[in-house]
N, CA, C and O atoms as a CHARMM CRD file, in Angstrom:
* protein
*
  292
    1    1 MET  N     39.13500 -73.03600 -67.75200 PROA 1      0.00000
    2    1 MET  CA    38.73200 -71.53400 -67.27300 PROA 1      0.00000
    3    1 MET  C     38.41000 -71.16100 -66.12200 PROA 1      0.00000
    4    1 MET  O     37.19400 -70.97300 -66.09400 PROA 1      0.00000
    5    2 HSD  N     38.77700 -71.00700 -65.38400 PROA 2      0.00000
    6    2 HSD  CA    38.22600 -70.82000 -63.77700 PROA 2      0.00000
    7    2 HSD  C     37.95700 -69.94300 -63.21000 PROA 2      0.00000
    8    2 HSD  O     38.83800 -69.57000 -62.43400 PROA 2      0.00000
    9    3 LYS  N     36.77800 -69.18500 -63.23100 PROA 3      0.00000
   10    3 LYS  CA    36.74200 -67.57400 -62.52300 PROA 3      0.00000
   11    3 LYS  C     35.79500 -67.59700 -61.58000 PROA 3      0.00000
   12    3 LYS  O     35.41500 -66.43800 -61.41300 PROA 3      0.00000
   13    4 ASN  N     34.99200 -68.64400 -60.59500 PROA 4      0.00000
   14    4 ASN  CA    34.14100 -68.98400 -59.70600 PROA 4      0.00000
   15    4 ASN  C     32.91200 -68.00200 -59.91700 PROA 4      0.00000
   16    4 ASN  O     32.09400 -67.69700 -59.05000 PROA 4      0.00000
   17    5 VAL  N     32.93500 -67.57900 -61.19300 PROA 5      0.00000
   18    5 VAL  CA    31.61400 -66.78900 -61.06600 PROA 5      0.00000
   19    5 VAL  C     30.53400 -68.17600 -61.71000 PROA 5      0.00000
   20    5 VAL  O     30.96300 -69.22700 -62.18800 PROA 5      0.00000
   21    6 THR  N     28.99900 -67.76800 -61.53700 PROA 6      0.00000
   22    6 THR  CA    27.97300 -68.53200 -62.05200 PROA 6      0.00000
   23    6 THR  C     27.52600 -68.16100 -63.08300 PROA 6      0.00000
   24    6 THR  O     27.78700 -67.00500 -63.41800 PROA 6      0.00000
   25    7 GLN  N     26.87200 -68.82000 -63.77000 PROA 7      0.00000
   26    7 GLN  CA    26.06000 -68.87200 -64.89800 PROA 7      0.00000
   27    7 GLN  C     25.19200 -67.88500 -64.75600 PROA 7      0.00000
   28    7 GLN  O     25.07800 -66.97400 -65.57500 PROA 7      0.00000
   29    8 SER  N     24.50100 -67.99700 -63.68000 PROA 8      0.00000
   30    8 SER  CA    23.60300 -66.71200 -63.43100 PROA 8      0.00000
   31    8 SER  C     24.01200 -65.27900 -63.61500 PROA 8      0.00000
   32    8 SER  O     23.44900 -64.36000 -64.21100 PROA 8      0.00000
   33    9 PHE  N     25.21200 -65.33300 -62.90500 PROA 9      0.00000
   34    9 PHE  CA    25.72700 -64.30500 -62.87700 PROA 9      0.00000
   35    9 PHE  C     25.93700 -63.81600 -64.24400 PROA 9      0.00000
   36    9 PHE  O     25.40900 -62.77600 -64.63900 PROA 9      0.00000
   37   10 VAL  N     26.90500 -64.74100 -65.16800 PROA 10     0.00000
   38   10 VAL  CA    27.17300 -64.25000 -66.47000 PROA 10     0.00000
   39   10 VAL  C     25.57000 -63.81800 -67.08600 PROA 10     0.00000
   40   10 VAL  O     25.23500 -62.70300 -67.48400 PROA 10     0.00000
   41   11 ALA  N     24.90500 -64.79300 -67.03900 PROA 11     0.00000
   42   11 ALA  CA    23.81800 -64.36500 -67.86300 PROA 11     0.00000
   43   11 ALA  C     23.07300 -63.22500 -67.52600 PROA 11     0.00000
   44   11 ALA  O     22.74600 -62.56100 -68.51000 PROA 11     0.00000
   45   12 GLU  N     22.68200 -62.76800 -66.37400 PROA 12     0.00000
   46   12 GLU  CA    22.06300 -61.81300 -65.95000 PROA 12     0.00000
   47   12 GLU  C     23.01100 -60.51200 -66.44800 PROA 12     0.00000
   48   12 GLU  O     22.54800 -59.40600 -66.73000 PROA 12     0.00000
   49   13 SER  N     24.30700 -60.84600 -66.49300 PROA 13     0.00000
   50   13 SER  CA    25.24300 -59.53300 -67.14900 PROA 13     0.00000
   51   13 SER  C     25.21800 -59.45500 -68.52700 PROA 13     0.00000
   52   13 SER  O     25.29700 -58.45000 -69.23500 PROA 13     0.00000
   53   14 VAL  N     25.11600 -60.47200 -68.80000 PROA 14     0.00000
   54   14 VAL  CA    25.20200 -60.07400 -70.47000 PROA 14     0.00000
   55   14 VAL  C     23.53400 -59.85900 -71.05600 PROA 14     0.00000
   56   14 VAL  O     23.25300 -59.37200 -72.15100 PROA 14     0.00000
   57   15 GLY  N     22.82400 -60.21400 -70.32200 PROA 15     0.00000
   58   15 GLY  CA    21.25600 -60.24900 -70.99000 PROA 15     0.00000
   59   15 GLY  C     20.65500 -61.56900 -71.88800 PROA 15     0.00000
   60   15 GLY  O     19.82400 -61.51400 -72.79500 PROA 15     0.00000
   61   16 ILE  N     21.44800 -62.95500 -71.26300 PROA 16     0.00000
   62   16 ILE  CA    20.32900 -63.73800 -71.81500 PROA 16     0.00000
   63   16 ILE  C     20.02400 -64.76000 -70.41400 PROA 16     0.00000
   64   16 ILE  O     20.12200 -64.55600 -69.20400 PROA 16     0.00000
   65   17 THR  N     19.57300 -66.05600 -71.31500 PROA 17     0.00000
   66   17 THR  CA    19.42600 -66.62200 -70.13000 PROA 17     0.00000
   67   17 THR  C     20.46900 -67.90700 -69.51700 PROA 17     0.00000
   68   17 THR  O     21.49700 -68.21600 -70.11900 PROA 17     0.00000
   69   18 GLU  N     20.10100 -68.48300 -68.43300 PROA 18     0.00000
   70   18 GLU  CA    21.07600 -69.36700 -68.30600 PROA 18     0.00000
   71   18 GLU  C     21.05500 -70.42700 -68.78600 PROA 18     0.00000
   72   18 GLU  O     22.16800 -70.94600 -68.86500 PROA 18     0.00000
   73   19 LYS  N     19.97800 -71.18400 -69.27500 PROA 19     0.00000
   74   19 LYS  CA    19.97500 -72.17900 -70.05700 PROA 19     0.00000
   75   19 LYS  C     20.89400 -71.90800 -71.50000 PROA 19     0.00000
   76   19 LYS  O     21.55500 -72.84000 -71.95900 PROA 19     0.00000
   77   20 TYR  N     20.87800 -70.29500 -72.30600 PROA 20     0.00000
   78   20 TYR  CA    21.47800 -69.89700 -73.05100 PROA 20     0.00000
   79   20 TYR  C     22.96600 -70.15200 -72.90000 PROA 20     0.00000
   80   20 TYR  O     23.54100 -70.75600 -73.80600 PROA 20     0.00000
   81   21 ILE  N     23.62700 -69.74900 -71.85100 PROA 21     0.00000
   82   21 ILE  CA    24.82400 -69.74000 -71.42000 PROA 21     0.00000
   83   21 ILE  C     25.48000 -71.26100 -71.41200 PROA 21     0.00000
   84   21 ILE  O     26.54600 -71.62000 -71.91100 PROA 21     0.00000
   85   22 SER  N     24.34200 -72.16200 -70.56600 PROA 22     0.00000
   86   22 SER  CA    24.79500 -73.31800 -70.75000 PROA 22     0.00000
   87   22 SER  C     24.84100 -73.95100 -71.92100 PROA 22     0.00000
   88   22 SER  O     25.83000 -74.67900 -72.00300 PROA 22     0.00000
   89   23 ASP  N     24.21400 -73.95200 -72.77300 PROA 23     0.00000
   90   23 ASP  CA    24.31900 -74.29700 -74.00200 PROA 23     0.00000
   91   23 ASP  C     25.59700 -74.08800 -74.94800 PROA 23     0.00000
   92   23 ASP  O     26.26300 -74.98100 -75.47100 PROA 23     0.00000
   93   24 ILE  N     25.82900 -72.38000 -75.06900 PROA 24     0.00000
   94   24 ILE  CA    26.76800 -72.42300 -75.40200 PROA 24     0.00000
   95   24 ILE  C     28.39900 -72.85500 -74.79100 PROA 24     0.00000
   96   24 ILE  O     29.25200 -73.25800 -75.58200 PROA 24     0.00000
   97   25 GLU  N     28.64600 -72.73300 -73.52500 PROA 25     0.00000
   98   25 GLU  CA    29.23600 -73.59800 -72.70200 PROA 25     0.00000
   99   25 GLU  C     29.42100 -74.94100 -73.38400 PROA 25     0.00000
  100   25 GLU  O     30.45900 -75.24800 -73.97000 PROA 25     0.00000
  101   26 THR  N     28.38000 -75.70400 -73.27900 PROA 26     0.00000
  102   26 THR  CA    28.77000 -77.35100 -73.90400 PROA 26     0.00000
  103   26 THR  C     28.61800 -77.21800 -75.51800 PROA 26     0.00000
  104   26 THR  O     28.57600 -78.33500 -76.03300 PROA 26     0.00000
  105   27 GLY  N     28.55300 -76.47500 -76.17000 PROA 27     0.00000
  106   27 GLY  CA    28.72400 -76.35600 -77.68700 PROA 27     0.00000
  107   27 GLY  C     27.14100 -77.09900 -77.98300 PROA 27     0.00000
  108   27 GLY  O     26.87600 -77.92900 -78.85200 PROA 27     0.00000
  109   28 ARG  N     26.41900 -76.62900 -77.17600 PROA 28     0.00000
  110   28 ARG  CA    24.97300 -77.40300 -77.80600 PROA 28     0.00000
  111   28 ARG  C     24.19900 -75.84200 -78.91900 PROA 28     0.00000
  112   28 ARG  O     23.13300 -75.92100 -79.52900 PROA 28     0.00000
  113   29 LYS  N     24.94700 -74.81800 -78.89200 PROA 29     0.00000
  114   29 LYS  CA    24.03000 -73.42900 -79.42700 PROA 29     0.00000
  115   29 LYS  C     25.49900 -72.63800 -79.66100 PROA 29     0.00000
  116   29 LYS  O     26.29100 -72.71100 -78.72200 PROA 29     0.00000
  117   30 PRO  N     25.83400 -72.02100 -80.64600 PROA 30     0.00000
  118   30 PRO  CA    27.02500 -71.07700 -80.99600 PROA 30     0.00000
  119   30 PRO  C     26.33400 -69.64700 -80.63800 PROA 30     0.00000
  120   30 PRO  O     25.11200 -69.59700 -80.77400 PROA 30     0.00000
  121   31 CYS  N     26.77500 -68.89300 -80.35100 PROA 31     0.00000
  122   31 CYS  CA    26.59100 -67.14800 -79.78400 PROA 31     0.00000
  123   31 CYS  C     27.17400 -66.40200 -81.30100 PROA 31     0.00000
  124   31 CYS  O     27.78800 -66.91000 -82.24000 PROA 31     0.00000
  125   32 SER  N     26.74600 -65.16000 -81.10200 PROA 32     0.00000
  126   32 SER  CA    26.98400 -64.07200 -81.84700 PROA 32     0.00000
  127   32 SER  C     28.44700 -63.57900 -81.17800 PROA 32     0.00000
  128   32 SER  O     28.77500 -63.80900 -80.01400 PROA 32     0.00000
  129   33 LEU  N     29.16200 -62.93500 -82.05200 PROA 33     0.00000
  130   33 LEU  CA    30.52600 -62.33400 -81.34600 PROA 33     0.00000
  131   33 LEU  C     30.12300 -61.49900 -80.72300 PROA 33     0.00000
  132   33 LEU  O     30.95500 -61.29700 -79.83800 PROA 33     0.00000
  133   34 ASP  N     29.07400 -60.64800 -80.59400 PROA 34     0.00000
  134   34 ASP  CA    28.68100 -59.45600 -79.78100 PROA 34     0.00000
  135   34 ASP  C     28.58300 -60.32600 -78.45600 PROA 34     0.00000
  136   34 ASP  O     29.10200 -60.01500 -77.38400 PROA 34     0.00000
  137   35 THR  N     28.02900 -61.16800 -78.64100 PROA 35     0.00000
  138   35 THR  CA    27.61600 -62.10600 -77.05200 PROA 35     0.00000
  139   35 THR  C     28.73100 -62.65600 -76.66300 PROA 35     0.00000
  140   35 THR  O     28.63500 -63.01500 -75.48900 PROA 35     0.00000
  141   36 LEU  N     29.85200 -62.90600 -77.17600 PROA 36     0.00000
  142   36 LEU  CA    31.13600 -63.52100 -77.18700 PROA 36     0.00000
  143   36 LEU  C     31.82100 -62.73600 -76.05900 PROA 36     0.00000
  144   36 LEU  O     32.10600 -63.04900 -74.90300 PROA 36     0.00000
  145   37 VAL  N     32.03900 -61.31000 -76.96600 PROA 37     0.00000
  146   37 VAL  CA    32.71300 -60.18500 -76.35200 PROA 37     0.00000
  147   37 VAL  C     32.14800 -59.72400 -75.15200 PROA 37     0.00000
  148   37 VAL  O     32.86700 -59.24400 -74.27600 PROA 37     0.00000
  149   38 SER  N     30.64400 -59.84700 -74.99600 PROA 38     0.00000
  150   38 SER  CA    30.03500 -59.46200 -73.65900 PROA 38     0.00000
  151   38 SER  C     30.16500 -60.38700 -72.45300 PROA 38     0.00000
  152   38 SER  O     29.96700 -59.98000 -71.30900 PROA 38     0.00000
  153   39 ILE  N     30.53600 -61.76000 -72.76900 PROA 39     0.00000
  154   39 ILE  CA    30.64400 -62.71400 -71.92500 PROA 39     0.00000
  155   39 ILE  C     32.20400 -62.37500 -71.26700 PROA 39     0.00000
  156   39 ILE  O     32.35500 -62.37000 -70.04600 PROA 39     0.00000
  157   40 ALA  N     33.32700 -62.09800 -72.19200 PROA 40     0.00000
  158   40 ALA  CA    34.43800 -61.73600 -72.17600 PROA 40     0.00000
  159   40 ALA  C     34.54300 -60.85000 -71.06600 PROA 40     0.00000
  160   40 ALA  O     35.07400 -61.19700 -70.01200 PROA 40     0.00000
  161   41 ASN  N     34.09400 -59.80200 -71.24400 PROA 41     0.00000
  162   41 ASN  CA    34.08500 -58.56400 -70.56900 PROA 41     0.00000
  163   41 ASN  C     33.30100 -58.97200 -69.03100 PROA 41     0.00000
  164   41 ASN  O     33.78900 -58.52700 -67.99200 PROA 41     0.00000
  165   42 THR  N     32.38200 -59.62000 -69.00500 PROA 42     0.00000
  166   42 THR  CA    31.94200 -60.05200 -67.64200 PROA 42     0.00000
  167   42 THR  C     32.94500 -60.19900 -66.93200 PROA 42     0.00000
  168   42 THR  O     33.19800 -59.67000 -65.84900 PROA 42     0.00000
  169   43 LEU  N     33.97200 -61.45600 -67.96600 PROA 43     0.00000
  170   43 LEU  CA    34.86900 -62.27200 -67.02000 PROA 43     0.00000
  171   43 LEU  C     35.93900 -61.81500 -66.77300 PROA 43     0.00000
  172   43 LEU  O     36.84000 -62.34300 -66.12200 PROA 43     0.00000
  173   44 ASP  N     35.91500 -60.36300 -67.48900 PROA 44     0.00000
  174   44 ASP  CA    37.08600 -59.94700 -67.08200 PROA 44     0.00000
  175   44 ASP  C     38.66600 -60.35900 -67.95600 PROA 44     0.00000
  176   44 ASP  O     39.85500 -60.13500 -67.73000 PROA 44     0.00000
  177   45 ILE  N     38.03300 -60.94000 -68.83900 PROA 45     0.00000
  178   45 ILE  CA    39.34900 -61.50800 -69.95700 PROA 45     0.00000
  179   45 ILE  C     39.04700 -61.68500 -71.46500 PROA 45     0.00000
  180   45 ILE  O     37.87200 -61.66400 -71.83100 PROA 45     0.00000
  181   46 GLU  N     40.04200 -61.85500 -72.35200 PROA 46     0.00000
  182   46 GLU  CA    39.98800 -61.51000 -73.71200 PROA 46     0.00000
  183   46 GLU  C     39.15700 -62.36200 -74.55100 PROA 46     0.00000
  184   46 GLU  O     39.59700 -63.50300 -74.68800 PROA 46     0.00000
  185   47 PRO  N     38.20100 -62.12600 -75.07300 PROA 47     0.00000
  186   47 PRO  CA    37.34900 -63.01100 -75.90400 PROA 47     0.00000
  187   47 PRO  C     38.25500 -64.06000 -76.77300 PROA 47     0.00000
  188   47 PRO  O     37.61400 -65.11100 -76.80900 PROA 47     0.00000
  189   48 TYR  N     39.29800 -64.18100 -77.38000 PROA 48     0.00000
  190   48 TYR  CA    39.67100 -65.28700 -77.79000 PROA 48     0.00000
  191   48 TYR  C     40.30200 -66.03200 -76.85000 PROA 48     0.00000
  192   48 TYR  O     41.08400 -66.90200 -77.23500 PROA 48     0.00000
  193   49 GLU  N     40.03400 -65.78300 -75.18200 PROA 49     0.00000
  194   49 GLU  CA    40.26700 -66.91500 -74.47600 PROA 49     0.00000
  195   49 GLU  C     39.34900 -68.02700 -73.95500 PROA 49     0.00000
  196   49 GLU  O     39.63700 -69.09700 -73.42000 PROA 49     0.00000
  197   50 LEU  N     37.96600 -67.38800 -74.31000 PROA 50     0.00000
  198   50 LEU  CA    36.93400 -68.44400 -74.39100 PROA 50     0.00000
  199   50 LEU  C     36.70600 -69.63100 -75.81400 PROA 50     0.00000
  200   50 LEU  O     35.89800 -70.53900 -76.00800 PROA 50     0.00000
  201   51 LEU  N     37.73500 -69.13200 -76.53200 PROA 51     0.00000
  202   51 LEU  CA    37.76800 -69.94300 -77.47400 PROA 51     0.00000
  203   51 LEU  C     38.80200 -71.32800 -77.63800 PROA 51     0.00000
  204   51 LEU  O     38.58900 -72.35700 -78.27900 PROA 51     0.00000
  205   52 MET  N     39.99800 -70.94500 -76.80700 PROA 52     0.00000
  206   52 MET  CA    41.17700 -71.71400 -76.22600 PROA 52     0.00000
  207   52 MET  C     40.65500 -72.97900 -75.26200 PROA 52     0.00000
  208   52 MET  O     39.70700 -72.90800 -74.48100 PROA 52     0.00000
  209   53 PRO  N     41.34700 -73.94500 -75.45800 PROA 53     0.00000
  210   53 PRO  CA    40.95300 -75.22000 -74.54000 PROA 53     0.00000
  211   53 PRO  C     41.85900 -74.80400 -73.11100 PROA 53     0.00000
  212   53 PRO  O     42.94000 -74.21500 -73.12200 PROA 53     0.00000
  213   54 ASP  N     41.19200 -75.22400 -72.02400 PROA 54     0.00000
  214   54 ASP  CA    42.21800 -75.24900 -70.64300 PROA 54     0.00000
  215   54 ASP  C     43.75600 -75.24900 -71.03000 PROA 54     0.00000
  216   54 ASP  O     44.60200 -74.38300 -70.80800 PROA 54     0.00000
  217   55 SER  N     43.83900 -76.11400 -71.48400 PROA 55     0.00000
  218   55 SER  CA    45.32300 -76.71400 -71.90200 PROA 55     0.00000
  219   55 SER  C     46.49700 -75.93200 -72.77200 PROA 55     0.00000
  220   55 SER  O     47.71800 -76.09000 -72.77400 PROA 55     0.00000
  221   56 LYS  N     45.53000 -74.90800 -73.60800 PROA 56     0.00000
  222   56 LYS  CA    46.45100 -73.47000 -74.08000 PROA 56     0.00000
  223   56 LYS  C     46.29700 -72.57200 -73.24800 PROA 56     0.00000
  224   56 LYS  O     46.80500 -71.51500 -73.62400 PROA 56     0.00000
  225   57 ALA  N     45.58300 -72.50800 -71.80200 PROA 57     0.00000
  226   57 ALA  CA    45.64800 -71.19500 -71.48200 PROA 57     0.00000
  227   57 ALA  C     46.88100 -70.10700 -71.61400 PROA 57     0.00000
  228   57 ALA  O     48.00300 -70.54000 -71.87600 PROA 57     0.00000
  229   58 VAL  N     46.70400 -68.91400 -71.45900 PROA 58     0.00000
  230   58 VAL  CA    47.96000 -68.19300 -71.91100 PROA 58     0.00000
  231   58 VAL  C     47.87500 -67.43500 -70.05300 PROA 58     0.00000
  232   58 VAL  O     46.85200 -67.30300 -69.38100 PROA 58     0.00000
  233   59 SER  N     49.17200 -67.10000 -69.69100 PROA 59     0.00000
  234   59 SER  CA    49.20000 -66.54600 -68.42400 PROA 59     0.00000
  235   59 SER  C     48.47700 -65.27500 -68.42700 PROA 59     0.00000
  236   59 SER  O     48.14400 -64.67000 -69.44500 PROA 59     0.00000
  237   60 TYR  N     48.28100 -64.95500 -67.37000 PROA 60     0.00000
  238   60 TYR  CA    47.44600 -63.69900 -67.25100 PROA 60     0.00000
  239   60 TYR  C     47.80700 -62.59600 -67.35800 PROA 60     0.00000
  240   60 TYR  O     47.19400 -61.71600 -67.96200 PROA 60     0.00000
  241   61 ASP  N     49.29800 -62.42300 -66.54900 PROA 61     0.00000
  242   61 ASP  CA    50.30800 -61.44600 -66.91400 PROA 61     0.00000
  243   61 ASP  C     50.78100 -61.36000 -68.74300 PROA 61     0.00000
  244   61 ASP  O     50.90600 -60.23600 -69.22900 PROA 61     0.00000
  245   62 SER  N     50.92500 -62.13100 -69.29500 PROA 62     0.00000
  246   62 SER  CA    51.39000 -62.26700 -70.46400 PROA 62     0.00000
  247   62 SER  C     50.11600 -61.76400 -71.45800 PROA 62     0.00000
  248   62 SER  O     50.37500 -60.97000 -72.36200 PROA 62     0.00000
  249   63 ARG  N     49.00800 -62.15200 -71.30400 PROA 63     0.00000
  250   63 ARG  CA    47.80100 -62.22300 -71.89100 PROA 63     0.00000
  251   63 ARG  C     47.67300 -60.53700 -71.99400 PROA 63     0.00000
  252   63 ARG  O     47.49400 -59.97000 -73.07200 PROA 63     0.00000
  253   64 ARG  N     47.82200 -59.66200 -70.40200 PROA 64     0.00000
  254   64 ARG  CA    47.38400 -58.47900 -70.25900 PROA 64     0.00000
  255   64 ARG  C     48.37700 -57.78900 -71.07100 PROA 64     0.00000
  256   64 ARG  O     47.88200 -57.04400 -71.91700 PROA 64     0.00000
  257   65 ALA  N     49.71600 -57.84400 -71.03500 PROA 65     0.00000
  258   65 ALA  CA    51.01000 -57.25100 -71.24500 PROA 65     0.00000
  259   65 ALA  C     50.57900 -57.06200 -73.06800 PROA 65     0.00000
  260   65 ALA  O     50.57300 -55.93600 -73.56600 PROA 65     0.00000
  261   66 PHE  N     50.28700 -58.14400 -73.79000 PROA 66     0.00000
  262   66 PHE  CA    49.96600 -58.50200 -74.83900 PROA 66     0.00000
  263   66 PHE  C     48.66500 -57.33300 -75.41000 PROA 66     0.00000
  264   66 PHE  O     48.58900 -56.85600 -76.54200 PROA 66     0.00000
  265   67 SER  N     48.03300 -57.15900 -74.62200 PROA 67     0.00000
  266   67 SER  CA    46.54400 -56.46000 -75.01200 PROA 67     0.00000
  267   67 SER  C     47.11800 -55.02200 -74.58800 PROA 67     0.00000
  268   67 SER  O     46.53600 -54.13300 -75.21000 PROA 67     0.00000
  269   68 ARG  N     48.05200 -54.56500 -73.74500 PROA 68     0.00000
  270   68 ARG  CA    48.28200 -53.48700 -73.67800 PROA 68     0.00000
  271   68 ARG  C     48.94200 -52.72300 -74.99600 PROA 68     0.00000
  272   68 ARG  O     48.69500 -51.61600 -75.47400 PROA 68     0.00000
  273   69 PHE  N     50.08400 -53.98000 -75.47900 PROA 69     0.00000
  274   69 PHE  CA    51.08300 -53.45400 -76.42900 PROA 69     0.00000
  275   69 PHE  C     49.95700 -53.05200 -77.63800 PROA 69     0.00000
  276   69 PHE  O     49.91000 -51.89700 -78.06200 PROA 69     0.00000
  277   70 LEU  N     48.94000 -54.25000 -78.21800 PROA 70     0.00000
  278   70 LEU  CA    48.53800 -53.89800 -79.12100 PROA 70     0.00000
  279   70 LEU  C     47.78200 -52.61800 -79.10000 PROA 70     0.00000
  280   70 LEU  O     47.81200 -51.81000 -80.02800 PROA 70     0.00000
  281   71 GLN  N     46.83800 -52.40600 -77.57700 PROA 71     0.00000
  282   71 GLN  CA    46.09800 -51.06700 -77.61800 PROA 71     0.00000
  283   71 GLN  C     47.34800 -49.60800 -77.84400 PROA 71     0.00000
  284   71 GLN  O     47.06400 -48.46400 -78.19800 PROA 71     0.00000
  285   72 SER  N     48.38500 -50.02500 -77.58300 PROA 72     0.00000
  286   72 SER  CA    49.51800 -48.80900 -77.69700 PROA 72     0.00000
  287   72 SER  C     49.56500 -48.43200 -79.23800 PROA 72     0.00000
  288   72 SER  O     49.62400 -47.28200 -79.67400 PROA 72     0.00000
  289   73 MET  N     49.53300 -49.44700 -79.89100 PROA 73     0.00000
  290   73 MET  CA    49.79200 -49.28500 -81.64600 PROA 73     0.00000
  291   73 MET  C     49.05600 -48.34000 -82.29600 PROA 73     0.00000
  292   73 MET  O     49.19000 -48.18000 -83.50900 PROA 73     0.00000
């Protein structure tokens, strides 16, 4: 996933340290669901996308359309 934002920006937006962001990103430390959702919101993506390998990425338009569909139910 490539969003062209820094770990510093994400950490500051979420209220955690850059070191913790790095540890989450590299799998050295787990994070809470709340933190995962906060990171996803900062990146303007769905939380599940943070858990998917890059090779399984869903196209942006498909993802948003599915999200809107679910919200309409």
